[in-house]
LUMVEXSE-42809 format. One record per residue (C-alpha): residue in one letter; x, y, z. Coordinates in pm, whole numbers, plus 50000, padded with zeros to 5 digits. Example, Ala and Ser with C-alpha at 12.3 -4.5 7.8 and 13.67 -1.06 7.14 Angstrom:
<pts>
<A,<51230,49550,50780>>
<S,<51367,49894,50714>>
</pts>
This chain:
<pts>
<M,<59956,73032,48310>>
<T,<59753,72742,48451>>
<P,<59583,72464,48252>>
<D,<59246,72625,48335>>
<Q,<59365,72953,48189>>
<Y,<59484,72779,47872>>
<A,<59144,72610,47844>>
<K,<58987,72956,47857>>
<V,<59234,73079,47593>>
<R,<59129,72798,47364>>
<S,<58758,72863,47418>>
<I,<58792,73236,47340>>
<F,<59014,73163,47040>>
<L,<58767,72917,46886>>
<E,<58482,73166,46917>>
<A,<58695,73449,46776>>
<C,<58785,73239,46470>>
<D,<58422,73256,46355>>
<L,<58414,73637,46365>>
<E,<58522,73891,46105>>
<K,<58845,74074,46190>>
<A,<58657,74399,46260>>
<E,<58456,74225,46537>>
<R,<58737,74014,46682>>
<D,<58927,74278,46879>>
<A,<58621,74400,47068>>
<F,<58512,74041,47140>>
<V,<58856,73938,47267>>
<A,<58884,74247,47489>>
<T,<58544,74177,47647>>
<A,<58597,73801,47682>>
<C,<58938,73844,47846>>
<D,<58797,74091,48098>>
<N,<59111,74313,48116>>
<D,<59339,74010,48168>>
<D,<59634,74123,47955>>
<A,<59817,73788,47972>>
<L,<59506,73604,47859>>
<K,<59443,73856,47582>>
<Q,<59802,73830,47454>>
<E,<59779,73450,47428>>
<V,<59454,73470,47230>>
<L,<59591,73738,46997>>
<S,<59906,73536,46932>>
<L,<59691,73239,46825>>
<L,<59483,73462,46602>>
<E,<59804,73594,46445>>
<Y,<59884,73235,46348>>
<H,<59528,73188,46223>>
<S,<59605,73435,45943>>
<P,<59714,73264,45620>>
<D,<59990,73526,45594>>
<T,<60162,73386,45903>>
<L,<60038,73027,45909>>
<F,<60239,72914,45612>>
<R,<60571,73078,45698>>
<G,<60670,72753,45869>>
<D,<60741,72937,46195>>
<S,<60759,72758,46527>>
<D,<60598,72883,46846>>
<T,<60917,73072,46924>>
<N,<60869,73294,46619>>
<L,<60687,73609,46710>>
<P,<60498,73858,46490>>
<H,<60665,74069,46225>>
<P,<60783,74370,46433>>
<R,<61073,74166,46568>>
<R,<61183,74044,46227>>
<V,<61507,74198,46103>>
<T,<61471,74478,45849>>
<E,<61716,74518,45562>>
<Q,<61875,74813,45742>>
<A,<61919,74605,46056>>
<R,<62070,74323,45849>>
<Q,<62334,74560,45714>>
<E,<62407,74692,46063>>
<W,<62500,74341,46177>>
<V,<62765,74299,45907>>
<G,<63117,74355,46041>>
<R,<63011,74365,46406>>
<Q,<63212,74177,46666>>
<I,<63045,73937,46910>>
<D,<63307,73817,47151>>
<K,<63581,73673,46924>>
<Y,<63350,73632,46623>>
<T,<63319,73871,46327>>
<V,<62971,73879,46171>>
<S,<62962,73844,45791>>
<R,<62586,73830,45725>>
<V,<62238,73758,45863>>
<L,<62126,73406,45776>>
<D,<61774,73412,45919>>
<S,<61552,73587,46168>>
<G,<61246,73494,46369>>
<G,<61053,73617,46664>>
<M,<61293,73470,46920>>
<G,<61627,73558,46768>>
<T,<61854,73628,46475>>
<V,<62092,73376,46321>>
<L,<62422,73513,46192>>
<E,<62710,73377,45990>>
<A,<63039,73469,46152>>
<H,<63407,73389,46144>>
<D,<63640,73283,46424>>
<A,<63974,73420,46303>>
<A,<64171,73245,46578>>
<I,<64104,72901,46431>>
<D,<63981,73010,46085>>
<R,<63635,72860,46128>>
<H,<63296,72974,46002>>
<V,<63019,72944,46260>>
<A,<62652,73023,46301>>
<I,<62550,73240,46596>>
<K,<62195,73255,46726>>
<V,<62137,73582,46913>>
<L,<61836,73620,47142>>
<H,<61639,73940,47084>>
<P,<61740,74190,47356>>
<D,<61383,74255,47472>>
<L,<61328,73881,47516>>
<A,<61663,73846,47692>>
<R,<61521,74055,47977>>
<D,<61267,73777,48045>>
<E,<61416,73503,48262>>
<S,<61190,73232,48117>>
<M,<61298,73328,47764>>
<R,<61665,73309,47863>>
<R,<61605,72966,48014>>
<R,<61434,72846,47698>>
<F,<61720,72985,47488>>
<T,<61993,72812,47687>>
<A,<61783,72494,47697>>
<E,<61876,72444,47332>>
<A,<62245,72431,47420>>
<R,<62181,72191,47706>>
<A,<61965,71966,47489>>
<A,<62204,71954,47194>>
<G,<62498,71927,47434>>
<R,<62363,71592,47549>>
<L,<62425,71457,47199>>
<S,<62736,71379,46997>>
<H,<62627,71260,46655>>
<Q,<62725,71344,46298>>
<N,<62363,71424,46211>>
<V,<62304,71669,46497>>
<V,<62428,72029,46489>>
<T,<62726,72080,46720>>
<I,<62702,72357,46980>>
<Y,<63043,72517,47037>>
<E,<62971,72783,47296>>
<V,<62704,72961,47502>>
<G,<62775,73320,47599>>
<S,<62656,73672,47663>>
<E,<62799,74015,47588>>
<G,<62615,74322,47703>>
<D,<62248,74280,47610>>
<H,<62327,73995,47371>>
<H,<62279,73631,47475>>
<F,<62403,73393,47208>>
<L,<62472,73034,47104>>
<V,<62765,72953,46876>>
<M,<62711,72645,46663>>
<E,<62822,72453,46359>>
<Y,<62767,72637,46031>>
<A,<62588,72440,45756>>
<E,<62698,72580,45420>>
<G,<62417,72418,45223>>
<G,<62132,72595,45404>>
<S,<61817,72410,45507>>
<A,<61589,72169,45324>>
<D,<61322,72438,45351>>
<D,<61549,72685,45168>>
<H,<61579,72440,44878>>
<I,<61205,72376,44861>>
<R,<61120,72745,44861>>
<A,<61375,72815,44587>>
<R,<61344,72508,44367>>
<G,<61045,72302,44474>>
<A,<61044,71939,44580>>
<Y,<61350,71718,44599>>
<P,<61406,71422,44368>>
<L,<61295,71091,44522>>
<A,<61641,70959,44610>>
<E,<61763,71288,44757>>
<A,<61448,71338,44967>>
<T,<61486,70986,45104>>
<R,<61856,71039,45178>>
<I,<61789,71361,45367>>
<I,<61509,71213,45579>>
<T,<61713,70899,45647>>
<Q,<62006,71102,45779>>
<A,<61769,71326,45976>>
<C,<61620,71012,46134>>
<Q,<61970,70903,46231>>
<G,<62019,71228,46421>>
<L,<61672,71215,46573>>
<A,<61731,70853,46679>>
<A,<62036,70971,46874>>
<A,<61817,71231,47047>>
<H,<61556,70969,47131>>
<E,<61823,70735,47269>>
<A,<61928,71020,47498>>
<G,<61566,71059,47609>>
<L,<61502,71384,47421>>
<V,<61184,71471,47232>>
<H,<61267,71741,46974>>
<R,<60910,71878,46930>>
<D,<60988,72094,46623>>
<I,<61103,71867,46340>>
<K,<61048,72041,46005>>
<P,<61245,72104,45681>>
<A,<61372,72438,45814>>
<N,<61547,72250,46096>>
<L,<61715,72000,45863>>
<L,<62041,72170,45767>>
<L,<62282,72051,45498>>
<R,<62658,72070,45513>>
<A,<62864,72128,45199>>
<D,<62941,71757,45169>>
<G,<62571,71667,45185>>
<V,<62561,71555,45549>>
<V,<62226,71642,45711>>
<K,<62219,71807,46054>>
<V,<61913,71821,46281>>
<S,<61906,72165,46443>>
<D,<61704,72388,46678>>
<F,<61656,72197,47003>>
<G,<61515,72515,47156>>
<I,<61186,72351,47258>>
<A,<61317,71998,47314>>
<K,<61228,71822,47640>>
<L,<61321,71506,47823>>
<A,<61062,71235,47758>>
<N,<61023,71172,48134>>
<D,<61050,71536,48244>>
<D,<60742,71619,48453>>
<T,<60910,71869,48684>>
<E,<61061,72155,48485>>
<R,<60857,72287,48195>>
<L,<60937,72597,47997>>
<T,<60604,72565,47823>>
<A,<60288,72507,48018>>
<L,<60050,72215,47972>>
<G,<59795,72300,47707>>
<Q,<60016,72546,47514>>
<L,<60072,72489,47143>>
<V,<60439,72400,47098>>
<G,<60583,72336,46753>>
<T,<60523,72453,46397>>
<P,<60157,72416,46294>>
<N,<60224,72261,45953>>
<F,<60426,71979,46110>>
<M,<60269,71939,46456>>
<S,<60138,71602,46572>>
<P,<59777,71568,46688>>
<E,<59905,71558,47048>>
<Q,<60082,71891,47000>>
<C,<59770,72039,46840>>
<E,<59567,71931,47145>>
<G,<59832,72058,47388>>
<T,<59867,71720,47559>>
<T,<60175,71519,47657>>
<V,<60409,71424,47374>>
<D,<60669,71150,47335>>
<F,<60900,71013,47064>>
<R,<60603,70929,46843>>
<S,<60520,71298,46812>>
<D,<60860,71355,46650>>
<V,<60792,71059,46421>>
<Y,<60472,71228,46302>>
<S,<60660,71553,46229>>
<M,<60933,71361,46046>>
<G,<60668,71196,45829>>
<A,<60520,71538,45754>>
<A,<60867,71669,45663>>
<F,<60921,71368,45430>>
<Y,<60589,71445,45259>>
<T,<60699,71807,45205>>
<L,<61040,71710,45065>>
<L,<60874,71473,44816>>
<T,<60590,71700,44706>>
<G,<60707,72057,44770>>
<R,<60386,72121,44965>>
<Y,<60291,72113,45331>>
<P,<60057,71838,45454>>
<Y,<59695,71957,45441>>
<G,<59817,72253,45235>>
<D,<59463,72352,45138>>
<C,<59387,72467,45494>>
<T,<59365,72845,45516>>
<G,<59368,72895,45893>>
<L,<59507,72749,46213>>
<L,<59176,72603,46326>>
<S,<59119,72407,46003>>
<L,<59483,72292,46006>>
<I,<59458,72162,46364>>
<N,<59137,71984,46271>>
<A,<59311,71821,45973>>
<H,<59604,71697,46183>>
<C,<59369,71555,46446>>
<N,<59096,71403,46228>>
<L,<59190,71356,45862>>
<P,<59371,71051,45719>>
<P,<59744,71100,45653>>
<P,<59806,71275,45319>>
<D,<59924,71058,45029>>
<P,<60210,71211,44825>>
<R,<60090,71016,44520>>
<D,<59790,71246,44498>>
<L,<60035,71516,44387>>
<D,<60299,71298,44226>>
<P,<60187,70954,44102>>
<G,<60555,70867,44053>>
<V,<60620,70837,44428>>
<P,<60652,70462,44505>>
<A,<60388,70298,44723>>
<S,<60659,70197,44971>>
<H,<60750,70562,45038>>
<A,<60384,70661,45073>>
<A,<60341,70374,45322>>
<V,<60619,70511,45545>>
<I,<60450,70852,45551>>
<K,<60110,70695,45619>>
<R,<60239,70506,45921>>
<A,<60450,70794,46053>>
<M,<60153,71034,46031>>
<A,<59890,70804,46177>>
<I,<59647,70996,46400>>
<R,<59685,70756,46695>>
<P,<60042,70748,46838>>
<E,<60021,70370,46890>>
<D,<59975,70323,46513>>
<R,<60303,70503,46432>>
<F,<60664,70391,46446>>
<A,<60761,70371,46813>>
<D,<61056,70607,46770>>
<A,<61304,70740,46514>>
<S,<61508,70418,46515>>
<E,<61207,70216,46402>>
<M,<61126,70470,46129>>
<L,<61492,70467,46025>>
<A,<61479,70091,45967>>
<A,<61179,70137,45739>>
<L,<61352,70414,45544>>
<R,<61663,70203,45489>>
<S,<61455,69931,45328>>
<L,<61318,70165,45058>>
<D,<61423,70132,44694>>
<T,<61510,70470,44543>>
<D,<61658,70339,44217>>
<A,<61329,70317,44029>>
<P,<61255,70591,43769>>
<H,<61055,70875,43919>>
<E,<60832,71097,43710>>
<D,<60865,71460,43810>>
<H,<60539,71657,43806>>
<R,<60663,71924,44045>>
<P,<60705,72229,43822>>
<N,<60335,72252,43741>>
<R,<60164,72124,44049>>
<R,<60360,72146,44365>>
<T,<60618,72420,44405>>
<I,<60565,72619,44727>>
<A,<60771,72917,44615>>
<T,<61030,72969,44346>>
<G,<61221,73236,44541>>
<L,<61265,73603,44471>>
<A,<61550,73546,44226>>
<G,<61346,73290,44038>>
<V,<61046,73521,44020>>
<A,<61260,73806,43889>>
<L,<61421,73587,43625>>
<A,<61087,73439,43528>>
<A,<60949,73788,43482>>
<A,<61251,73888,43275>>
<A,<61215,73576,43064>>
<G,<60847,73650,43021>>
<V,<60923,74002,42895>>
<A,<61182,73868,42654>>
<Y,<60931,73610,42539>>
<Q,<60643,73839,42446>>
<L,<60743,73816,42078>>
<W,<60618,73460,42075>>
<P,<60262,73465,41932>>
<R,<59963,73440,42161>>
<R,<59781,73111,42175>>
<G,<59491,73229,41967>>
<D,<59727,73370,41702>>
<R,<59872,73024,41643>>
<G,<59547,72861,41554>>
<G,<59459,72777,41914>>
<L,<59703,72578,42126>>
<L,<59437,72488,42380>>
<G,<59296,72145,42312>>
<A,<58935,72047,42362>>
<G,<59021,71909,42709>>
<G,<59218,72212,42833>>
<P,<59592,72293,42834>>
<V,<59822,72099,42603>>
<T,<60053,71863,42793>>
<I,<60401,71775,42674>>
<K,<60624,71527,42850>>
<V,<60994,71617,42846>>
<A,<61242,71340,42926>>
<H,<61578,71488,43026>>
<S,<61911,71365,43162>>
<T,<61930,71370,43540>>
<E,<62199,71638,43567>>
<K,<61956,71893,43416>>
<A,<61683,71819,43673>>
<A,<61729,72128,43891>>
<W,<61755,72369,43597>>
<F,<61460,72221,43406>>
<T,<61247,72217,43723>>
<W,<61313,72589,43767>>
<A,<61260,72659,43395>>
<A,<60928,72474,43375>>
<A,<60795,72662,43678>>
<A,<60910,72994,43529>>
<F,<60760,72903,43190>>
<A,<60422,72841,43353>>
<R,<60419,73206,43468>>
<T,<60467,73348,43119>>
<R,<60190,73432,42874>>
<A,<60325,73168,42637>>
<G,<60316,72901,42906>>
<R,<59969,72955,43047>>
<D,<59809,72697,42821>>
<I,<60099,72450,42815>>
<K,<60165,72196,43087>>
<V,<60525,72071,43091>>
<D,<60563,71735,43266>>
<L,<60925,71649,43341>>
<L,<61076,71302,43352>>
<S,<61427,71302,43502>>
<I,<61600,70989,43379>>
<G,<61937,70872,43243>>
<S,<62001,70952,42877>>
<L,<61986,70593,42753>>
<R,<61690,70507,42974>>
<G,<61522,70821,42844>>
<A,<61582,70697,42491>>
<S,<61422,70364,42581>>
<R,<61116,70541,42722>>
<A,<61089,70749,42406>>
<L,<61114,70435,42192>>
<D,<60833,70275,42391>>
<G,<60612,70584,42360>>
<S,<60250,70568,42260>>
<R,<59945,70789,42256>>
<E,<59865,70664,42608>>
<D,<60216,70724,42751>>
<P,<60402,70955,42514>>
<I,<60738,71125,42529>>
<H,<60727,71441,42318>>
<V,<61073,71584,42390>>
<W,<61399,71406,42467>>
<C,<61693,71605,42612>>
<P,<61993,71375,42663>>
<S,<62333,71493,42783>>
<S,<62490,71460,42435>>
<S,<62395,71424,42068>>
<L,<62624,71119,42063>>
<Y,<62322,70924,42184>>
<Q,<62133,71010,41863>>
<A,<62284,70738,41643>>
<E,<62206,70467,41900>>
<F,<61850,70593,41931>>
<E,<61803,70595,41553>>
<R,<61939,70241,41525>>
<R,<61696,70116,41787>>
<W,<61410,70309,41627>>
<R,<61468,70142,41289>>
<E,<61481,69801,41457>>
<R,<61157,69858,41643>>
<H,<60946,70082,41420>>
<G,<61116,70094,41082>>
<G,<61125,70409,40870>>
<A,<61311,70732,40935>>
<S,<61404,70866,41277>>
<P,<61144,71103,41427>>
<L,<61408,71317,41600>>
<V,<61406,71686,41513>>
<N,<61697,71869,41679>>
<L,<61577,72214,41788>>
<G,<61924,72310,41913>>
<A,<62167,72267,42200>>
<V,<62012,72419,42513>>
<A,<62341,72397,42706>>
<L,<62703,72289,42675>>
<T,<62901,72078,42921>>
<P,<63275,72005,42911>>
<I,<63453,71722,43088>>
<V,<63667,71794,43395>>
<L,<63902,71599,43620>>
<V,<63829,71645,43991>>
<I,<64128,71548,44207>>
<W,<64225,71574,44572>>
<K,<64469,71861,44611>>
<D,<64740,71657,44786>>
<R,<64723,71401,44501>>
<L,<64744,71683,44246>>
<D,<65053,71823,44416>>
<A,<65218,71480,44420>>
<V,<65159,71416,44049>>
<E,<65283,71764,43954>>
<R,<65600,71711,44158>>
<A,<65661,71379,43983>>
<Y,<65568,71470,43623>>
<G,<65577,71849,43606>>
<E,<65205,71889,43534>>
<F,<64878,71707,43574>>
<G,<64687,71588,43270>>
<L,<64599,71280,43069>>
<A,<64967,71204,43001>>
<A,<65046,71222,43373>>
<I,<64749,70996,43446>>
<A,<64883,70742,43197>>
<H,<65222,70745,43376>>
<A,<65056,70721,43719>>
<V,<64845,70427,43607>>
<A,<65152,70251,43468>>
<A,<65374,70316,43773>>
<E,<65470,69975,43909>>
<E,<65489,70084,44272>>
<G,<65193,70321,44251>>
<W,<65194,70614,44492>>
<E,<65501,70480,44671>>
<T,<65697,70574,44357>>
<I,<65508,70893,44275>>
<A,<65465,71050,44615>>
<A,<65652,70835,44866>>
<E,<65314,70763,45027>>
<P,<65279,70383,45043>>
<D,<64953,70409,45238>>
<W,<64788,70570,44934>>
<G,<64805,70243,44737>>
<D,<64761,70248,44358>>
<F,<64655,70563,44174>>
<K,<64275,70534,44154>>
<I,<64096,70715,43873>>
<G,<63717,70692,43862>>
<I,<63508,70708,43548>>
<A,<63141,70632,43493>>
<D,<63062,70324,43284>>
<P,<63134,70418,42918>>
<E,<62844,70199,42809>>
<Q,<62599,70406,43012>>
<T,<62723,70765,43011>>
<I,<62912,71000,42780>>
<S,<63143,71125,43057>>
<G,<63307,70783,43081>>
<L,<63317,70741,42705>>
<A,<63461,71093,42665>>
<M,<63761,70990,42875>>
<L,<63836,70715,42623>>
<F,<63823,70927,42311>>
<L,<64011,71214,42479>>
<M,<64285,70957,42545>>
<A,<64275,70868,42174>>
<Y,<64291,71233,42062>>
<N,<64587,71299,42293>>
<Y,<64770,70979,42197>>
<H,<64747,71063,41825>>
<D,<64799,71439,41885>>
<K,<64477,71527,41699>>
<R,<64196,71774,41757>>
<R,<63969,71643,41483>>
<G,<63944,71365,41230>>
<L,<63972,71074,41475>>
<T,<63915,70749,41283>>
<R,<63840,70385,41355>>
<A,<64196,70308,41250>>
<D,<64321,70533,41531>>
<V,<64115,70339,41783>>
<V,<64253,69997,41679>>
<D,<64611,70126,41640>>
<P,<64834,69877,41833>>
<G,<64999,70146,42043>>
<F,<64672,70307,42150>>
<H,<64513,69965,42193>>
<D,<64791,69874,42437>>
<L,<64732,70200,42632>>
<L,<64357,70136,42642>>
<S,<64418,69778,42757>>
<R,<64646,69885,43044>>
<F,<64400,70156,43145>>
<T,<64106,69913,43147>>
<V,<64295,69651,43346>>
<H,<64396,69918,43597>>
<L,<64035,70037,43634>>
<F,<63899,69698,43724>>
<D,<64202,69596,43933>>
<T,<64171,69904,44154>>
<L,<63794,69964,44149>>
<G,<63631,69629,44079>>
<S,<63332,69789,43907>>
<L,<63232,70125,43760>>
<P,<62944,70348,43874>>
<S,<62660,70387,43627>>
<G,<62669,70768,43619>>
<S,<62872,71081,43700>>
<R,<62643,71181,43987>>
<Q,<62698,70848,44161>>
<L,<63072,70878,44098>>
<M,<63090,71225,44256>>
<S,<62884,71115,44554>>
<Q,<63115,70821,44619>>
<M,<63423,71040,44586>>
<V,<63304,71305,44832>>
<L,<63145,71081,45093>>
<E,<63414,70812,45096>>
<G,<63720,71034,45059>>
<P,<64056,70969,44890>>
<G,<64046,70600,44977>>
<R,<63784,70554,44704>>
<Y,<63914,70771,44416>>
<D,<64219,70994,44377>>
<C,<64069,71154,44066>>
<A,<63730,71141,43895>>
<V,<63621,71223,43538>>
<V,<63283,71399,43544>>
<Y,<63067,71661,43375>>
<E,<63170,72015,43472>>
<N,<62822,72107,43595>>
<L,<62823,71825,43851>>
<A,<63158,71940,43985>>
<L,<63034,72300,44006>>
<H,<62717,72191,44182>>
<N,<62929,72077,44474>>
<L,<63200,72341,44451>>
<E,<62935,72615,44476>>
<V,<62906,72532,44846>>
<A,<63286,72530,44889>>
<G,<63387,72431,45237>>
<G,<63465,72116,45426>>
<R,<63605,71850,45197>>
<W,<63547,72047,44880>>
<E,<63825,72287,44978>>
<E,<64056,71984,44951>>
<L,<63960,71925,44586>>
<R,<64066,72088,44262>>
<V,<63918,72099,43913>>
<V,<64157,72033,43622>>
<Y,<64065,72056,43253>>
<P,<64210,71800,43009>>
<E,<64467,71927,42756>>
<L,<64197,71879,42493>>
<N,<63836,71900,42599>>
<F,<63502,71795,42461>>
<L,<63166,71972,42484>>
<N,<62851,71771,42537>>
<D,<62588,71963,42346>>
<N,<62272,71877,42547>>
<P,<62035,71871,42247>>
<Y,<61660,71934,42259>>
<Y,<61493,71673,42039>>
<L,<61131,71697,41934>>
<L,<60992,71348,41872>>
<N,<60786,71400,41558>>
<A,<60617,71064,41607>>
<D,<60256,70949,41570>>
<W,<60168,71065,41920>>
<T,<60298,71420,41865>>
<G,<60018,71619,41708>>
<P,<60029,71981,41586>>
<A,<59937,72117,41932>>
<E,<60209,71915,42108>>
<K,<60463,72012,41842>>
<S,<60384,72383,41885>>
<A,<60402,72347,42262>>
<A,<60739,72172,42245>>
<E,<60874,72444,42015>>
<A,<60745,72711,42252>>
<F,<60923,72556,42550>>
<A,<61244,72522,42343>>
<K,<61233,72892,42252>>
<F,<61179,72979,42618>>
<L,<61481,72771,42725>>
<M,<61698,72966,42482>>
<T,<61596,73311,42610>>
<E,<61878,73505,42774>>
<A,<61717,73508,43120>>
<V,<61676,73130,43125>>
<Q,<62023,73073,42981>>
<E,<62171,73297,43251>>
<Q,<61996,73079,43508>>
<A,<62147,72770,43341>>
<I,<62488,72916,43423>>
<E,<62392,72925,43791>>
<F,<62324,72551,43766>>
<G,<62672,72498,43620>>
<F,<62593,72475,43247>>
<R,<62759,72676,42973>>
<P,<62486,72848,42766>>
<G,<62376,72714,42431>>
<N,<62273,73070,42337>>
<V,<62593,73233,42207>>
<K,<62467,73578,42312>>
<V,<62494,73483,42679>>
<S,<62834,73519,42843>>
<C,<62957,73298,43125>>
<Q,<63232,73544,43223>>
<Q,<63034,73779,43447>>
<P,<63204,73841,43786>>
<D,<62931,73672,43989>>
<C,<62891,73355,43778>>
<P,<63033,73026,43914>>
<F,<63291,72995,43635>>
<V,<63455,73315,43765>>
<R,<63380,73281,44137>>
<L,<63545,72940,44157>>
<Q,<63864,73009,43966>>
<H,<64068,72960,44285>>
<L,<63955,72597,44275>>
<G,<64070,72551,43917>>
<V,<63749,72636,43731>>
<R,<63807,72803,43391>>
<P,<63567,73060,43245>>
<V,<63719,72999,42899>>
<I,<63831,72667,42751>>
<D,<64089,72720,42477>>
<R,<64153,72379,42326>>
<L,<63849,72183,42216>>
<C,<63832,71876,41997>>
<E,<63540,71791,41773>>
<R,<63286,71529,41864>>
<P,<63403,71200,41712>>
<K,<63191,71038,41442>>
<Q,<62953,70762,41544>>
<P,<63163,70475,41396>>
<V,<63456,70586,41615>>
<V,<63233,70603,41922>>
<A,<63093,70256,41851>>
<E,<63442,70116,41799>>
<L,<63567,70262,42127>>
<Q,<63271,70121,42317>>
<S,<63320,69783,42154>>
<E,<63694,69773,42233>>
<F,<63635,69875,42594>>
<T,<63366,69606,42635>>
<K,<63596,69337,42494>>
<L,<63880,69437,42724>>
<R,<63650,69448,43025>>
<D,<63505,69106,42947>>
<Q,<63854,68961,42909>>
<H,<63956,69093,43249>>
<T,<63642,69024,43453>>
<P,<63483,68680,43506>>
</pts>
């Protein structure tokens, strides 16, 4: 099709957009004057103009619904053989092809296979476009670009075999759970920019950057995928798409793509900025547009969207990167992905980030989430209607409660708040979430006021309560305002260790546990003695800072319980006992000799362990739910790790505290109680299990066949924990923290 023909397509399309659907077909038929090719192009644009198709996130290679795989067709793929690969399931399907998960038995490797639809395979231009992806990606060798293993054909099937990303796509996450936390969104886009920079250095323009094409491996590494419509920046000779044709995905297309003109690296920068906006907000740029024409107009004429309009907690520095990346004029953007990457690396993601996503910016919760929300809503109908409780609606509209919660509960609470908003009880209650460390959350609650209140505080353990109450008395005087409405979840401590290290310790000491760790720490020659592996160096155990997180502190009092052979009744005298004090001293010296410093939280500890490998930690002490979060996508490095439970364990009780302070009025109190009751419903507690938490509701079992505690038993996960010790009293906790601080200060300058 010539440029003049595409100009005619555009003219007919723009006129047709103003007509009602009943008039469009007759108009298009007359305007195209029996030119079937022209008519098909116009109709394909009008298909995109429908809101039903516009917001699927499809690229130009995705065709209308008839080619999408039905459930019956999905089942027919399972078990089929394509060359040497056995298909296990359908991962995705679009208008151009179907993506399958398969297994190569010869080398025991999971792969993804993209199969071109047979009817398209008969078209030479479609086959050329399909194999262009392999050629484009084959030019690159970078850790953040999907690896293409093979291009082949078998009968009517033309296929690409590529690296399988166990974690799905960024788009999958957004559709299921809403926006990413600030730090994670920035990490994903930074790694994606690294891969895109490699493409740009090779002279390739991707032309379809979007969250659906940012895949995540099990270890968190981001892979840029789908180079099916990529082109060389200086390629003016061979074009698989004609000048003037819309190429890309409308929600993420640059103004140049919308206008059908020549694109370069800066077009990809625009799309990457749009993807960053979506990861941060959970919504597409210009998400209020209801048709293709209005969306194209927005891309070409409106100022770049500001994520702070949806989430005021997004830092100005992050918004500035998006603003520059999505500038209308290419010359006002970053010159290429490398320049955008430099800007991303300069961002600070450590600042607290208020999370408004559950109420204002989730694209879709996912079918499972909708079903569970509906189930929770049915279970929740016993809660009185708003009017029956004296009217929960305030004079200004819905009652707002701010819930500060520990960071490890972010994904679950985000889902729960979105589900709560769909119930009858939640229609008039707005739940604003603040994901923040337990002690920092306590500080925010202490600083609360009528202008900036915290109504609910959900730390990772009730052991933080005494410290909060002490600070409250110092600052405000009087009794503590905390009202404990119950433990919404339970979380034991686990030891995550590399399997080869586990085998070595078990060979040396018979079993792995806290006693074996004590021997390993004390071994004079380190691993050379234990495992005859001098290159391993000293045994390195990682714990989070006991002054900042309960997981690190739990390691200390579990050591005390085991040393004194107790399950309850630990006393201050036990902590200062000379024998235990000597063990604690040697352990502390070892920590700082081998590690230098301790991470501030379990999440940071796990990230360092996975990304840096055994050279960083041999074993880490973390919350069970954080270990399960990674083990759920078992594969890659996680298959090399094992979960071990201490001989005695400890359950963090994840309390739900209502702050009955001056700024919590009757309406806020009722709203907080309503959300607490919702969290304890069986449907929501069952969802907590999927996020790796043991339910606080005793009626809910975590031993169902499909729950992670059962599915991951081969990696050491235990559905049932037999030996539990009681939570130590606050004086014991304070004494342990004090002793650890003294020992640390003595050892470090």
